[in-house]
BAZALO-768250 format. One record per residue: residue in three letters; x, y, z of N, C-alpha, C in turn. Coordinates in steps of 0.2 Angstrom, whole numbers, plus 5000, padded with zeros to 4 digits. Each point is the difference from the previous one (the first is absolute). Example, Ala and Ser with C-alpha at 12.3 -4.5 7.8 and 13.67 -1.06 7.14 Angstrom:
! BAZALO-768250
ala506649725039499650065000500450065000;ser499850054996500450065001499650055003;
This chain:
! BAZALO-768250
unk480059145808500049955005499450025005;unk499950065002499550025004499349984997;unk499950014994499449994997499849935000;unk500549964998500049925001499849985007;unk500350035005499849985007499350025001;unk499750064998499350025001499549954997;unk500249984994499549964996500049935004;unk500649985003499949935003499650015007;unk500150065003499650015006499350014999;unk499850034994499350004998499749944999;unk500449954996499749944999500049965006;unk500450005005500049975006499450025004;unk499950075000499450025004499349984997;unk500050004993499449984997499949925001;unk500549965001500049935001499749995007;unk500350045005499749995007499350025001;unk499850054996499350025000499549954998;unk500249974994499649954997500049935004;unk500649995003500049945005499550015006;unk500050065003499650015005499350004998;unk499850024994499350004998499849934998;unk500449964998499849934997500149955005;unk500450005004500149945005499550015006;unk499749955002499650005006500350015006;unk499750035005500350015007499849935004;unk500549965001499949945004500150015007;unk499649975004500150015008500649965002;unk500350035005500549965003499749955005;unk500249934999499749955003500449985007;unk500650014999500449985006500650055001;unk500150025006500650045001500649955002;unk500650024998500649965001500650045002;unk500449985004500650035002500649984995;unk500550035001500649994995500349935001;unk499949975006500349945002499649944996;unk499350014999499649954997500150004992;unk500350064998500150004992500649964999;unk500549995004500649964999499949935001;unk499449975002499949935002500049964993;unk500050044995500049964993500749974999;unk500550035003500749974999500149945004;unk499549975004500149945003499849944996;unk499750024994499849954995500649984995;unk500249945000500549984995499850014993;unk499450004998499850024993500250074998;unk499950045005500250074999500750014998;unk500549975004500750004998500149974994;unk499749944998500149974994499850054994;unk499550045000499850044995500550065000;unk500350025005500550055000500649984997;unk500249935002500649974997499949994992;unk499549984998499949994993500050064996;unk499750065003500050064997500750034999;unk500449995006500750025000500449974994;unk499949935000500449964995499850024993;unk499450014999499750024993500350064998;unk500050055005500250074998500850004999;unk500449965004500749994999500249974994;unk499649954998500149964994499950054994;unk499450045000499950054994500650055000;unk500250025006500650055000500649974997;unk500149935002500649974997500049994993;unk499449984997499949994993500150074996;unk499750055003500150074996500750025000;unk500350005006500750035001500649964998;unk499949935001500649964999499949954994;unk499549974999499949954995499850034993;unk499650045000499850034993500650044997;unk500450045003500650024996500449954998;unk500149955003500549944998499749974994;unk499350004999499749974994500050054994;unk500050065001500050054995500750024998;unk500550005004500650034998500449954996;unk500049935002500449954997499849994992;unk500550004996499949994993499649934998;unk500249955004499649934999499350015002;unk499850045005499350015002499650024994;unk500250044995499650024995499749944996;unk500449954999499849944996499449965004;unk500050015007499649965004499350045001;unk500150075002499550045003499550034995;unk500350014994499650044995499849964994;unk499450014998499849974994500450024994;unk500049964995500450014994499750074996;unk499450015001499750064996500250065003;unk500350005006500250075003500750024997;unk500449954997500650024996499950034994;unk499450004997499950034994499850075000;unk500050035006499850075001500450054996;unk500749994999500450044997500149994992;unk499749954998500149984993499550044995;unk500049984994499650034995499350005001;unk499749955003499349995001499750055004;unk500450045004499650055005500150064997;
């Protein structure tokens, strides 16, 4: 376990060195305080993007955890969800 951790640290350090070497140093154009960073939340489009992301992630979670098991456990779903060629895996042809 410790050896695995060392290799991950080594890869991370090598990545940081290469990023520092290859990325240009950009000058800071404008200083800002914390309050100015939160002004983006006054825009309704920002909230729409957050809402769409939350609904999309929730929909994927619902599909993986609730809907997909219902389609794979039911005996009737085998006739709908899988092609006919998958039933021949246990036959003489394989």
